C-alpha positions as CSV (number, residue, x, y, z in Angstrom):
1,M,17.9,-18.5,-4.6
2,R,16.5,-21.0,-7.1
3,P,17.4,-20.9,-10.8
4,F,15.1,-18.9,-13.0
5,A,14.8,-17.7,-16.6
6,Y,15.2,-14.0,-17.4
7,Q,13.2,-12.2,-20.1
8,R,13.4,-8.5,-21.0
9,A,10.2,-7.1,-22.3
10,T,10.3,-4.8,-25.3
11,D,6.8,-3.4,-25.1
12,P,3.6,-3.9,-22.9
13,S,2.3,-6.6,-25.2
14,S,5.4,-8.7,-25.0
15,A,5.5,-8.3,-21.2
16,M,1.9,-9.5,-20.8
17,Q,2.4,-12.3,-23.2
18,A,5.4,-13.6,-21.3
19,L,3.5,-13.4,-18.0
20,V,0.3,-15.0,-19.3
21,A,2.2,-17.8,-21.1
22,A,3.8,-19.0,-17.9
23,A,0.6,-18.7,-15.8
24,T,-1.3,-21.6,-14.4
25,S,-4.9,-21.7,-13.4
26,N,-4.3,-22.2,-9.6
27,E,-1.3,-19.9,-9.0
28,T,-1.1,-17.2,-6.5
29,L,1.4,-14.4,-5.9
30,T,3.6,-16.8,-4.0
31,N,3.7,-19.7,-6.4
32,A,3.3,-17.7,-9.7
33,S,5.5,-19.3,-12.4
34,A,6.3,-15.8,-13.8
35,Q,6.8,-12.5,-12.0
36,A,7.3,-8.9,-13.4
37,L,10.5,-7.2,-12.3
38,A,10.6,-3.4,-11.9
39,G,12.8,-2.1,-9.1
40,G,13.1,-5.6,-7.6
41,T,13.3,-4.4,-4.1
42,T,10.6,-6.8,-2.9
43,L,10.7,-9.6,-5.5
44,I,14.5,-10.3,-5.3
45,D,14.3,-10.2,-1.5
46,L,11.6,-12.8,-1.3
47,M,13.3,-15.0,-4.0
48,K,16.4,-15.0,-1.8
49,L,14.3,-16.1,1.2
50,D,12.7,-18.9,-1.0
51,V,9.2,-17.4,-0.3
52,M,8.6,-16.6,-4.0
53,R,9.9,-19.1,-6.6
54,P,9.2,-17.9,-10.1
55,Q,10.5,-19.9,-13.0
56,T,10.6,-16.8,-15.1
57,V,11.3,-13.2,-14.3
58,V,10.1,-10.6,-16.8
59,D,12.0,-7.3,-16.7
60,I,9.5,-4.5,-17.5
61,N,11.9,-1.6,-17.1
62,P,12.0,-1.0,-20.9
63,L,8.4,0.2,-20.6
64,A,9.6,3.1,-18.4
65,P,9.5,6.0,-20.9
66,P,5.6,6.0,-21.3
67,W,5.0,4.5,-17.8
68,S,7.1,6.7,-15.6
69,A,5.8,10.2,-16.3
70,I,4.6,12.6,-13.5
71,N,1.9,14.9,-14.9
72,L,-0.3,17.5,-13.2
73,D,-3.0,18.3,-15.7
74,G,-5.3,21.0,-14.3
75,D,-6.5,19.5,-11.0
76,N,-5.6,15.9,-11.9
77,L,-2.3,14.2,-11.0
78,R,-1.2,11.2,-13.0
79,L,1.7,9.1,-11.8
80,G,3.2,6.4,-14.0
81,A,3.6,3.0,-12.3
82,L,7.3,2.8,-13.2
83,A,8.1,6.2,-11.8
84,R,10.6,5.9,-9.0
85,M,9.5,6.7,-5.5
86,S,12.3,9.3,-5.0
87,D,11.4,11.1,-8.2
88,V,7.8,11.5,-7.2
89,A,8.6,12.5,-3.6
90,A,11.0,15.2,-4.9
91,N,8.5,16.6,-7.5
92,P,7.7,20.3,-6.5
93,E,4.1,20.0,-7.6
94,V,3.5,16.8,-5.7
95,Q,5.0,18.4,-2.6
96,Q,2.9,21.5,-3.0
97,Y,-0.5,20.1,-3.9
98,Y,-0.2,16.5,-2.6
99,P,2.0,16.6,0.5
100,V,0.5,13.4,1.9
101,V,1.8,11.6,-1.2
102,A,5.3,13.2,-1.0
103,D,5.5,12.5,2.8
104,A,4.4,8.9,2.5
105,L,7.1,8.2,-0.1
106,K,9.8,10.1,1.7
107,L,9.1,8.2,4.9
108,A,9.3,4.8,3.3
109,A,12.5,2.6,3.2
110,S,15.9,4.0,2.7
111,A,17.1,6.6,0.1
112,Q,18.8,3.8,-1.9
113,L,15.6,1.8,-2.0
114,R,13.5,4.8,-3.0
115,N,15.8,5.4,-5.9
116,M,15.2,1.9,-7.2
117,A,11.6,1.1,-6.2
118,S,8.7,1.8,-8.6
119,L,5.3,3.1,-7.6
120,G,3.6,0.0,-9.0
121,G,5.8,-2.4,-7.2
122,N,5.5,-0.5,-4.0
123,V,1.7,-0.9,-3.7
124,L,2.1,-4.6,-4.5
125,Q,4.7,-5.2,-1.8
126,R,4.0,-8.1,0.5
127,T,3.7,-8.4,4.2
128,R,6.7,-8.4,6.5
129,C,5.1,-11.0,8.8
130,T,8.0,-13.1,10.1
131,Y,6.0,-16.3,9.7
132,F,5.4,-15.5,6.0
133,R,9.0,-14.6,5.3
134,D,10.6,-17.5,7.1
135,V,9.9,-20.7,5.2
136,S,10.9,-22.8,8.2
137,Y,7.4,-22.1,9.6
138,E,5.0,-24.4,7.8
139,A,1.8,-22.8,9.2
140,C,1.2,-19.8,6.9
141,N,-2.0,-19.6,5.0
142,K,-0.4,-17.0,2.6
143,R,2.3,-19.5,1.5
144,H,0.4,-22.7,2.1
145,P,-3.4,-22.3,2.0
146,G,-5.0,-24.3,4.7
147,S,-1.9,-24.8,6.8
148,G,-2.9,-22.4,9.5
149,C,-1.5,-19.1,10.8
150,A,1.5,-19.3,13.2
151,A,1.1,-15.6,14.1
152,M,-2.2,-16.2,15.9
153,E,-0.5,-17.7,18.9
154,G,3.0,-16.6,18.1
155,F,4.8,-13.3,18.6
156,N,2.3,-10.9,16.9
157,R,3.4,-7.4,18.1
158,T,3.6,-6.0,14.6
159,H,0.4,-7.6,13.3
160,A,-2.9,-6.2,12.2
161,V,-5.9,-5.2,14.4
162,L,-8.2,-4.2,11.6
163,G,-9.4,-6.3,8.6
164,T,-8.2,-9.6,10.2
165,S,-9.7,-13.0,9.8
166,D,-9.4,-16.4,11.5
167,Q,-6.9,-17.3,8.7
168,C,-4.5,-14.3,8.7
169,I,-3.5,-11.3,10.7
170,A,-0.6,-10.2,8.6
171,T,-0.2,-6.4,8.3
172,Y,0.0,-4.6,4.9
173,P,3.4,-2.8,5.2
174,G,3.2,0.0,2.6
175,D,3.0,3.8,3.1
176,F,2.2,5.1,-0.3
177,A,-0.9,3.0,-0.5
178,Q,-2.5,4.9,2.4
179,A,-2.1,8.2,0.6
180,L,-3.7,6.7,-2.6
181,I,-6.7,5.2,-0.9
182,A,-7.3,8.4,1.2
183,L,-7.3,10.5,-2.0
184,D,-9.7,8.1,-3.9
185,A,-7.0,7.4,-6.5
186,T,-7.8,5.2,-9.5
187,I,-5.5,2.7,-11.1
188,E,-4.9,2.0,-14.8
189,I,-4.3,-1.6,-15.5
190,S,-3.0,-3.1,-18.7
191,G,-3.7,-6.7,-19.6
192,K,-4.0,-9.1,-22.5
193,S,-7.6,-8.2,-23.1
194,G,-7.0,-4.5,-23.0
195,A,-6.9,-1.7,-20.4
196,R,-9.2,-1.2,-17.5
197,T,-9.5,1.3,-14.6
198,I,-10.5,0.5,-11.0
199,T,-10.4,2.5,-7.8
200,F,-7.4,1.9,-5.7
201,A,-9.7,0.6,-2.9
202,E,-10.6,-2.3,-5.2
203,L,-7.0,-3.5,-5.7
204,H,-6.3,-5.3,-2.4
205,K,-8.3,-8.1,-1.0
206,A,-8.8,-8.6,2.7
207,P,-7.6,-12.0,3.9
208,G,-11.0,-13.5,4.7
209,T,-10.9,-17.3,4.0
210,S,-8.3,-17.0,1.2
211,P,-5.3,-14.9,2.4
212,E,-3.2,-16.3,-0.4
213,I,-5.2,-14.1,-2.9
214,E,-3.9,-10.6,-2.2
215,T,-5.1,-8.5,-5.1
216,T,-7.7,-8.4,-7.8
217,L,-5.2,-8.4,-10.7
218,A,-5.6,-11.2,-13.2
219,P,-2.6,-13.2,-14.5
220,G,-0.5,-11.1,-16.8
221,E,-2.0,-7.8,-15.8
222,L,0.3,-4.9,-15.0
223,I,-0.4,-1.6,-13.3
224,S,0.5,1.2,-15.7
225,G,-0.4,4.3,-13.7
226,F,-2.3,6.1,-11.0
227,T,-4.6,9.1,-11.1
228,I,-5.7,11.4,-8.3
229,R,-8.5,13.9,-9.0
230,G,-8.5,17.2,-7.3
231,R,-5.8,18.9,-5.3
232,W,-5.2,18.3,-1.6
233,P,-2.7,20.8,-0.3
234,R,-4.0,20.4,3.3
235,S,-2.9,16.8,3.7
236,V,-0.3,15.0,5.9
237,Y,1.1,11.6,6.4
238,L,2.2,10.7,10.0
239,K,4.1,7.6,10.7
240,V,5.1,6.1,14.0
241,R,7.7,3.3,14.1
242,D,10.3,1.7,16.3
243,R,13.1,3.9,14.9
244,Q,13.2,7.1,12.9
245,S,14.4,5.6,9.5
246,Y,14.2,2.5,7.4
247,E,11.4,0.9,9.5
248,F,7.8,-0.1,8.8
249,A,4.9,1.7,10.6
250,L,3.5,0.5,13.9
251,A,0.7,2.9,13.2
252,S,0.3,5.7,10.5
253,A,-2.4,8.0,9.2
254,A,-2.9,9.7,5.9
255,I,-5.2,12.7,6.4
256,A,-6.6,15.1,3.8
257,L,-8.9,18.0,4.7
258,D,-10.9,20.5,2.7
259,M,-11.5,23.5,5.0
260,Q,-13.1,26.9,4.5
261,D,-13.3,29.5,7.2
262,G,-12.5,26.9,9.8
263,L,-15.3,24.5,8.6
264,I,-14.5,21.1,7.4
265,R,-16.1,20.6,4.0
266,D,-14.5,17.2,3.2
267,A,-12.2,14.8,5.0
268,R,-10.2,11.7,4.1
269,I,-8.7,9.3,6.6
270,A,-6.6,6.2,5.9
271,L,-4.7,4.1,8.4
272,G,-1.5,2.2,8.0
273,G,0.5,-0.3,10.0
274,V,-2.6,-1.6,11.7
275,A,-4.6,-3.3,9.0
276,T,-4.3,-6.3,6.7
277,V,-4.9,-4.1,3.6
278,P,-4.7,-0.3,2.9
279,W,-7.4,0.9,5.2
280,R,-9.8,3.7,4.5
281,A,-11.9,4.9,7.5
282,R,-14.9,6.1,5.4
283,E,-17.6,5.9,8.1
284,V,-15.4,7.9,10.4
285,E,-14.9,10.7,7.9
286,A,-18.6,11.6,8.2
287,L,-17.9,12.7,11.8
288,L,-15.7,15.5,10.5
289,K,-17.7,16.8,7.6
290,G,-19.5,20.0,8.4
291,Q,-17.7,20.4,11.8
292,R,-15.4,23.1,13.1
293,F,-12.2,21.4,14.0
294,D,-11.1,21.2,17.7
295,D,-9.4,18.7,20.0
296,P,-12.6,17.0,21.1
297,V,-13.6,16.4,17.5
298,A,-10.2,14.9,16.8
299,E,-10.4,12.6,19.8
300,R,-13.9,11.4,18.9
301,V,-12.8,10.6,15.3
302,A,-9.7,8.8,16.5
303,D,-11.7,6.6,18.9
304,A,-14.3,5.8,16.2
305,A,-11.5,4.8,13.7
306,F,-10.6,1.8,15.9
307,S,-14.1,0.8,17.1
308,G,-13.8,-2.5,15.2
309,A,-10.2,-3.3,16.1
310,K,-9.4,-6.8,17.4
311,A,-6.1,-7.3,19.2
312,K,-4.0,-10.4,19.9
313,R,-1.7,-11.1,22.8
314,H,1.1,-8.7,21.8
315,N,-0.4,-6.0,19.6
316,G,-3.1,-4.5,21.7
317,F,-0.9,-1.4,22.1
318,K,-1.6,-0.6,18.5
319,I,-5.1,0.4,19.2
320,A,-4.2,3.2,21.7
321,L,-1.2,4.2,19.5
322,G,-3.3,4.3,16.4
323,K,-5.8,6.6,18.0
324,R,-3.1,9.0,19.1
325,V,-1.6,9.0,15.6
326,V,-5.0,9.8,14.0
327,A,-5.7,12.6,16.4
328,R,-2.2,14.1,16.0
329,A,-2.3,13.9,12.2
330,L,-5.8,15.6,12.1
331,R,-4.4,18.5,14.2
332,Q,-1.4,18.8,11.9
333,A,-3.6,18.9,8.8
334,A,-6.0,21.4,10.3
335,S,-3.2,23.7,11.3
336,L,-1.5,23.9,7.9
337,E,-1.3,27.3,6.4
338,I,-2.7,27.0,2.8
């Protein structure tokens, strides 16, 4: 790990000022001169690997009191960005009314990491692509724009089949993000110029021709909270991985259904482990609305969810696996007793 300066923020203004003061006009997440530290479960890891090399680390944990609350106000759930994953997963109201959120958090990482990791840091975690995390590989457009993508012709079993480009096929690794994008969550962002709110779907950028730009956050901006409107008790998160614990998804699905008398009034579908960004299957959701759920409907929806998938040499199995995961998650959600 390279030497770095440590600053402990005393309030949001001082945190943003420290982050903006160190920023340069052409920096990306990888080469940013300053980084915010919450749980540190991703940042410290990547600093040890020499992937991220900040000159300054700004500890934002003193902001936790106002930024870590878990509040259900009527039908709206607000989650502070500095709330710990384990605390949110264990919250009785989250478990009852938003099981897709609780399950996505419980199935992520290890218990020790969930006790440390913040919600804001979790949605900003970076890919586990071997070629990104191992600096001995020069060809990585996320680390070195324009250098190429070693995964294209390398071992790409865990890489994405949706949202890819000619420059990058790295998979977005998170679980919590799938629940947020499925439930149309919004994000509260605090910056030097004030606060703003965006939909969660607007946070992450597909790789396109600039995979080094991963989010729409401006230098110095911090996520302060998330809001989910409406309650979704009929929701599930299904995750398939190489082992039962402490492993990233090969394919996952976040499903939320609104059903009455067996009829699907509304449906939300998000896919994980198979795409370059948190992936909402919006067009596919229309196939469920107004339908009575049965196995043929689940199969049609699952097939449609992967109609645009593009596989490489080693990851073609993800398409068939992903379809099975979607169909199974739909059946689980439809069979819940609410």
